[in-house]
C-alpha positions as CSV (number, residue, x, y, z in Angstrom):
1,M,10.4,-0.2,26.2
2,Q,9.7,-3.3,28.3
3,L,7.7,-5.9,26.3
4,P,4.7,-7.2,28.4
5,N,3.9,-10.9,28.4
6,Y,0.3,-10.2,27.3
7,I,-1.5,-7.5,25.4
8,D,-5.2,-7.1,24.5
9,L,-4.5,-5.9,21.0
10,A,-1.4,-6.3,18.8
11,I,-1.2,-4.2,15.6
12,V,1.3,-5.5,13.1
13,G,2.7,-2.7,11.0
14,A,3.0,1.1,11.6
15,G,1.8,2.6,8.4
16,V,-1.0,5.0,7.6
17,Q,-3.8,2.5,8.1
18,A,-2.4,1.4,11.5
19,L,-2.1,5.0,12.6
20,T,-5.7,5.6,11.5
21,L,-6.8,2.6,13.5
22,T,-5.1,3.8,16.7
23,T,-6.6,7.3,16.6
24,H,-10.1,6.0,15.8
25,L,-9.8,3.4,18.6
26,L,-8.7,6.0,21.2
27,Q,-11.4,8.4,20.1
28,K,-14.0,5.8,21.0
29,S,-12.2,4.5,24.1
30,V,-9.4,6.4,25.8
31,K,-9.0,3.6,28.3
32,Y,-7.7,1.5,25.5
33,Y,-4.5,3.4,25.5
34,R,-2.7,0.9,27.7
35,K,-4.2,-2.1,26.0
36,F,-2.4,-2.1,22.6
37,L,1.0,-2.2,21.1
38,V,2.2,-1.6,17.5
39,F,5.0,-3.8,16.0
40,D,7.3,-2.4,13.4
41,P,11.1,-3.0,12.9
42,S,11.6,0.7,12.2
43,Q,10.3,1.8,15.7
44,T,8.7,4.8,14.0
45,W,5.4,5.5,12.5
46,L,5.1,5.7,8.7
47,S,8.8,5.0,8.0
48,Q,8.2,2.9,4.9
49,W,5.6,5.3,3.5
50,Q,7.9,8.3,4.0
51,R,10.9,6.4,2.5
52,Q,8.9,5.5,-0.6
53,F,7.6,9.0,-1.2
54,A,11.2,10.4,-0.8
55,A,12.8,7.8,-3.0
56,Q,10.3,8.5,-5.8
57,Q,10.3,12.2,-5.2
58,I,6.5,12.3,-5.0
59,P,5.5,16.0,-4.5
60,H,2.0,15.4,-3.2
61,L,-0.6,12.8,-2.4
62,R,-3.2,11.5,-4.8
63,S,-6.0,11.6,-2.2
64,P,-7.8,14.7,-1.1
65,A,-7.3,16.6,2.2
66,V,-10.1,14.9,4.0
67,H,-8.3,11.6,3.8
68,H,-5.7,11.3,6.7
69,P,-5.2,9.3,9.9
70,D,-7.1,11.6,12.3
71,P,-10.8,10.9,13.1
72,H,-11.8,14.5,12.4
73,P,-12.1,15.0,8.6
74,H,-11.2,18.7,8.6
75,Q,-8.2,18.4,10.9
76,L,-5.7,18.5,8.0
77,R,-7.2,21.6,6.4
78,T,-7.1,23.3,9.8
79,F,-3.5,22.3,10.2
80,A,-2.7,23.8,6.8
81,E,-4.3,27.1,7.6
82,H,-1.1,29.1,6.9
83,R,0.2,26.6,4.3
84,H,-2.4,26.9,1.5
85,S,0.3,26.7,-1.2
86,E,0.9,23.1,-0.1
87,L,-2.7,22.0,-1.0
88,F,-2.9,21.1,-4.6
89,P,-5.9,21.4,-6.9
90,P,-8.3,19.8,-7.4
91,Y,-9.7,18.6,-4.0
92,D,-6.8,20.2,-2.0
93,R,-4.5,17.2,-2.3
94,P,-1.8,17.7,0.4
95,G,1.9,18.1,-0.4
96,T,4.1,15.3,0.9
97,K,5.9,17.5,3.5
98,L,2.6,19.0,4.7
99,F,1.1,15.5,5.1
100,N,4.2,14.2,6.9
101,D,4.2,17.2,9.3
102,F,0.5,16.7,9.9
103,C,1.0,13.0,10.7
104,H,3.8,13.9,13.2
105,E,1.3,16.3,14.8
106,V,-1.4,13.5,15.0
107,I,1.2,11.1,16.6
108,R,2.1,13.8,19.1
109,R,-1.5,14.8,20.0
110,W,-2.6,11.3,20.5
111,Q,0.6,10.5,22.4
112,L,1.5,7.6,20.1
113,T,5.3,8.1,19.8
114,D,6.1,5.3,22.2
115,K,3.5,2.9,21.0
116,V,5.7,1.3,18.3
117,Y,7.7,-1.7,19.6
118,P,10.9,-2.0,17.5
119,A,10.6,-5.5,16.2
120,K,9.3,-7.4,13.2
121,V,6.6,-10.0,13.8
122,I,8.0,-13.1,12.1
123,H,5.4,-15.7,13.2
124,I,1.9,-15.7,14.5
125,L,0.7,-18.9,16.2
126,P,-3.0,-19.4,17.3
127,I,-3.0,-21.0,20.8
128,K,-5.4,-22.0,23.5
129,L,-4.9,-20.3,26.9
130,A,-7.2,-21.5,29.6
131,S,-9.6,-22.8,26.9
132,R,-9.6,-19.3,25.2
133,S,-8.2,-18.6,21.8
134,R,-5.2,-16.3,21.7
135,F,-2.3,-15.5,19.4
136,R,1.4,-15.9,20.2
137,L,3.5,-13.4,18.3
138,I,7.2,-14.4,17.7
139,L,9.4,-11.3,17.1
140,S,12.6,-10.9,15.2
141,T,14.3,-10.1,18.5
142,G,13.6,-13.6,19.7
143,E,10.9,-12.3,22.2
144,T,7.3,-13.5,22.3
145,I,4.1,-11.9,23.4
146,I,0.5,-13.2,23.7
147,A,-2.3,-11.1,22.3
148,R,-6.0,-11.5,22.6
149,R,-6.6,-9.8,19.3
150,V,-4.4,-9.1,16.3
151,V,-4.8,-6.5,13.5
152,L,-2.7,-7.2,10.4
153,A,-2.0,-3.7,8.9
154,T,1.2,-4.4,6.9
155,G,0.2,-3.3,3.4
156,S,0.5,-7.0,2.5
157,G,1.0,-6.6,-1.3
158,K,3.5,-8.9,-3.0
159,V,5.6,-7.4,-5.7
160,Q,4.2,-8.4,-9.1
161,L,6.8,-9.3,-11.8
162,P,6.2,-9.9,-15.5
163,D,6.8,-13.5,-16.7
164,W,9.7,-12.6,-19.0
165,I,11.8,-11.9,-15.9
166,E,12.0,-15.6,-15.2
167,R,13.4,-16.3,-18.7
168,I,16.5,-14.0,-18.3
169,N,19.4,-16.4,-18.1
170,S,22.3,-13.9,-18.3
171,D,23.9,-12.4,-15.2
172,Y,23.3,-8.7,-14.8
173,P,24.2,-6.1,-12.1
174,T,21.3,-6.0,-9.6
175,D,20.8,-2.3,-9.8
176,R,20.1,-2.5,-13.6
177,L,16.8,-4.3,-13.2
178,C,14.6,-3.2,-10.3
179,H,11.0,-3.2,-9.1
180,S,9.9,0.4,-8.5
181,Q,10.0,-0.2,-4.7
182,Q,13.8,-0.6,-5.0
183,V,14.4,2.6,-6.9
184,N,15.8,5.6,-5.0
185,L,16.0,8.6,-7.3
186,N,18.0,10.5,-4.7
187,Q,21.0,8.1,-5.0
188,L,21.3,8.0,-8.8
189,N,23.1,9.9,-11.5
190,L,21.4,9.0,-14.8
191,K,23.0,11.5,-17.2
192,G,22.9,10.2,-20.8
193,E,21.2,6.9,-19.8
194,K,18.3,5.2,-21.5
195,I,15.7,3.7,-19.1
196,L,12.8,1.4,-19.8
197,I,10.0,1.8,-17.3
198,V,7.3,-0.9,-17.5
199,G,3.8,-0.1,-16.3
200,G,1.1,2.5,-16.7
201,G,0.3,3.5,-13.2
202,L,1.1,6.7,-11.3
203,T,4.4,5.2,-10.0
204,S,5.8,4.9,-13.5
205,G,4.9,8.5,-14.1
206,H,6.7,9.7,-11.0
207,L,9.8,7.6,-11.9
208,A,9.8,8.8,-15.5
209,K,9.7,12.4,-14.3
210,G,12.4,11.8,-11.8
211,A,14.7,10.0,-14.4
212,I,14.3,12.9,-16.9
213,N,15.2,15.4,-14.2
214,L,18.4,13.3,-13.6
215,G,19.4,13.5,-17.3
216,A,18.0,10.2,-18.7
217,T,15.7,9.6,-21.7
218,V,12.8,7.3,-20.8
219,T,10.7,4.8,-22.7
220,L,7.5,4.1,-20.9
221,M,6.0,0.8,-22.0
222,T,2.4,-0.1,-21.1
223,R,0.4,-3.2,-22.0
224,K,-2.7,-1.1,-22.6
225,Q,-3.5,2.5,-23.3
226,L,-2.6,5.0,-20.6
227,Q,-5.6,6.0,-18.5
228,E,-6.0,9.5,-17.1
229,K,-7.8,9.7,-13.8
230,I,-7.5,12.0,-10.8
231,F,-8.0,9.1,-8.3
232,D,-7.0,5.5,-8.7
233,A,-10.7,4.5,-8.2
234,D,-13.8,6.6,-8.7
235,P,-14.8,8.6,-5.5
236,G,-18.2,6.9,-5.7
237,W,-16.4,3.9,-4.1
238,L,-16.0,5.8,-0.9
239,G,-19.8,6.1,-0.3
240,P,-23.2,4.6,-1.1
241,K,-23.1,5.5,-4.8
242,Y,-21.2,2.3,-5.7
243,L,-20.9,0.6,-2.3
244,K,-24.6,0.0,-1.8
245,G,-24.7,-2.3,-4.9
246,F,-21.3,-3.8,-4.0
247,H,-22.4,-4.8,-0.5
248,A,-25.7,-6.2,-1.8
249,E,-23.8,-8.5,-4.1
250,T,-23.6,-11.9,-2.4
251,D,-21.4,-13.6,-5.0
252,W,-17.8,-13.0,-3.9
253,S,-16.4,-13.7,-7.4
254,V,-18.6,-11.0,-8.8
255,R,-17.4,-8.6,-6.1
256,Y,-13.8,-9.5,-7.0
257,Q,-14.5,-8.6,-10.7
258,Q,-16.0,-5.3,-9.6
259,I,-12.8,-4.5,-7.7
260,Q,-10.6,-5.3,-10.7
261,Q,-12.8,-3.2,-13.1
262,A,-12.8,-0.2,-10.7
263,R,-9.0,-0.2,-10.3
264,N,-8.4,-1.3,-13.9
265,G,-4.6,-1.8,-13.5
266,G,-3.4,1.6,-12.7
267,S,-3.9,5.2,-14.1
268,M,-2.1,8.5,-14.1
269,T,-3.2,11.9,-12.9
270,P,-3.9,14.6,-15.4
271,E,-0.9,16.7,-14.3
272,I,1.5,13.9,-14.6
273,M,0.1,13.1,-18.1
274,L,0.6,16.7,-19.1
275,Q,4.2,16.6,-17.9
276,L,4.8,13.4,-19.8
277,R,3.3,14.8,-23.0
278,R,5.6,17.8,-22.8
279,A,8.6,15.6,-22.2
280,T,7.5,13.5,-25.2
281,H,7.4,16.6,-27.3
282,D,10.9,17.5,-26.1
283,G,12.2,14.0,-27.0
284,K,12.9,13.0,-23.5
285,V,10.2,10.4,-23.2
286,R,8.8,7.9,-25.6
287,I,5.5,6.2,-24.7
288,D,4.9,2.7,-26.1
289,E,1.3,1.9,-25.4
290,C,-0.2,-1.6,-25.9
291,C,3.3,-3.0,-26.0
292,Q,5.0,-5.7,-24.0
293,V,8.5,-7.1,-23.6
294,S,8.8,-10.6,-24.9
295,D,12.5,-11.1,-24.1
296,A,15.4,-9.3,-22.4
297,K,19.0,-10.2,-22.1
298,W,22.0,-8.4,-20.6
299,Q,24.8,-8.1,-23.2
300,D,27.6,-5.7,-23.8
301,N,26.7,-3.7,-20.6
302,L,23.2,-3.0,-22.0
303,W,19.7,-4.6,-21.9
304,Q,18.8,-6.0,-25.3
305,V,15.0,-5.9,-25.3
306,L,12.7,-7.5,-27.8
307,C,9.0,-6.5,-27.8
308,H,5.9,-8.5,-28.9
309,N,5.6,-6.4,-32.0
310,G,9.1,-7.5,-33.1
311,S,10.9,-4.2,-32.4
312,K,14.3,-4.2,-30.7
313,H,15.7,-1.7,-28.2
314,Q,18.7,-1.1,-26.0
315,F,18.6,0.3,-22.4
316,N,20.9,1.0,-19.5
317,R,18.3,0.1,-16.9
318,I,14.8,-1.4,-16.6
319,W,12.5,-0.4,-13.8
320,L,9.3,-2.4,-13.2
321,A,6.4,-0.3,-12.0
322,T,4.2,-3.3,-12.2
323,G,2.5,-3.0,-8.9
324,T,1.7,-5.5,-6.2
325,K,-0.8,-8.3,-5.9
326,F,-2.7,-9.5,-2.9
327,N,-2.8,-13.1,-2.0
328,V,-3.6,-14.2,1.6
329,T,-2.3,-17.7,1.1
330,E,1.2,-16.3,0.3
331,H,1.4,-14.0,3.3
332,P,4.2,-15.4,5.6
333,L,2.3,-14.4,8.8
334,L,-1.0,-16.1,7.9
335,Q,-0.1,-19.7,7.3
336,D,-0.9,-21.0,10.8
337,V,-3.7,-18.6,11.3
338,L,-5.6,-19.7,8.2
339,E,-5.1,-23.3,9.2
340,A,-6.7,-22.6,12.6
341,Y,-9.5,-20.5,11.1
342,P,-10.5,-22.0,7.7
343,T,-11.5,-19.1,5.5
344,E,-13.1,-19.0,2.0
345,I,-10.6,-17.4,-0.4
346,V,-11.5,-15.8,-3.7
347,N,-8.6,-15.2,-6.1
348,G,-6.3,-14.7,-3.2
349,L,-8.6,-12.5,-1.1
350,P,-10.1,-13.8,2.1
351,V,-13.9,-13.6,2.9
352,L,-13.8,-11.8,6.2
353,D,-16.8,-11.2,8.5
354,E,-18.4,-7.7,8.7
355,H,-15.8,-6.5,11.2
356,L,-13.0,-7.7,9.0
357,R,-12.2,-10.7,11.1
358,L,-11.2,-14.2,9.8
359,P,-14.3,-16.3,10.6
360,K,-14.9,-17.0,14.3
361,S,-11.6,-15.4,15.3
362,N,-10.1,-12.2,16.8
363,F,-7.8,-11.8,13.8
364,F,-8.5,-8.6,11.9
365,I,-7.2,-7.7,8.5
366,M,-6.9,-4.1,7.0
367,G,-5.6,-2.9,3.6
368,G,-5.7,-4.5,0.2
369,L,-6.5,-8.0,1.6
370,A,-9.8,-6.6,3.0
371,A,-11.0,-5.6,-0.5
372,L,-13.9,-8.1,-0.7
373,Q,-15.6,-6.2,2.2
374,I,-14.3,-2.6,1.8
375,G,-14.2,-2.4,-2.0
376,P,-11.6,-1.2,-4.5
377,V,-10.3,1.6,-2.2
378,A,-9.4,-0.9,0.6
379,R,-5.6,-0.2,0.2
380,N,-6.0,3.6,0.2
381,I,-6.1,6.1,3.1
382,G,-9.9,6.4,2.7
383,G,-10.2,2.6,2.7
384,G,-8.3,2.6,6.0
385,K,-10.9,4.9,7.5
386,M,-13.7,2.6,6.3
387,A,-11.9,-0.4,7.8
388,C,-11.8,1.4,11.2
389,Q,-15.5,1.9,11.1
390,R,-15.9,-1.9,11.1
391,I,-13.0,-3.0,13.3
392,V,-13.2,-0.4,16.2
393,P,-16.8,-1.4,17.3
394,A,-15.8,-5.1,17.5
395,I,-12.9,-4.1,19.8
396,V,-14.7,-1.7,22.1
397,K,-18.2,-3.1,22.3
398,S,-18.3,-6.3,24.4
399,S,-21.5,-7.3,22.6
400,L,-19.6,-7.8,19.4
401,A,-16.5,-9.4,20.9
402,I,-15.4,-13.0,20.3
403,D,-13.9,-14.3,23.5
């Protein structure tokens, strides 16, 4: 693919939210087809998403069948007409293979296969071009392109690590202490191993299940009691039930607190909880709730772990399912952009305008960093759809454009 010198819209990242944006944009304006490019080093849509699901052996999505990248809400159910066994109760949550196959169909139908340019955006510089504000994107290939508008859709979460990690002063093999994003269950043989998984969200449940299947015994350690929820945030956050009050709230700090309370640091689905309880009963899992590591050192080929309550344990591996945190000031692509477009920031989250732009700019942000506008589901598939409803009009309607 030949890289043009100039493009109207550059989308950074080729994940589910970026795919959702492109289909919603083309639904509103087919002529936009030639005016945008997506940048991702993989050159394929959803590669990171699919890799993560495969690595953690996740059987199905947490979100219901109406949440997917196509603008028509019932498209996935129609696609699954002869594959009903791959929709899981409640709410017809799609199996991983079904969802991936559906996304391939969406990419094919909207002719998006060749829309991903195989390069990583490593720098974004706001520039003036004939007195108009534009963005210069510098790519990992050394090429550059100028864009009138940019949408950042990279996921943008930064791995969150517990503070005791910094106190480890013994050398250890790198595969023996990993964040969940680095664990690939398909490449491991864990027979007879003892594994500590830190964290109480759904990822820790998937990893525990995967480790048991590979012959390990697992200790699941959570700093508070495990929460059981079908979704990671109440479905009321997808509609007026909660959003009406949220959008009426003018104090950004209060909005931030509402987001934190709604997500509440991770939860597990009822079916994963049931599987973990059974495994506990069989002696394959031990759940330590309201417990935290205070110290860990690598000695005699094992982790020697001391907990806050004074108990001591030994493990072959530690996996950190401690999630990601969102901080706009730490995002490598946003340093120069934030300098050019000063933005109020509340606990790491930017205060965007109603179309999810940095103030007075053509720089849009989707995903977890847009939570102050979208709410607690900003990082989810449903949140991506809500973001599109704000971003697309600002792109296709000249009355809403910033030149």
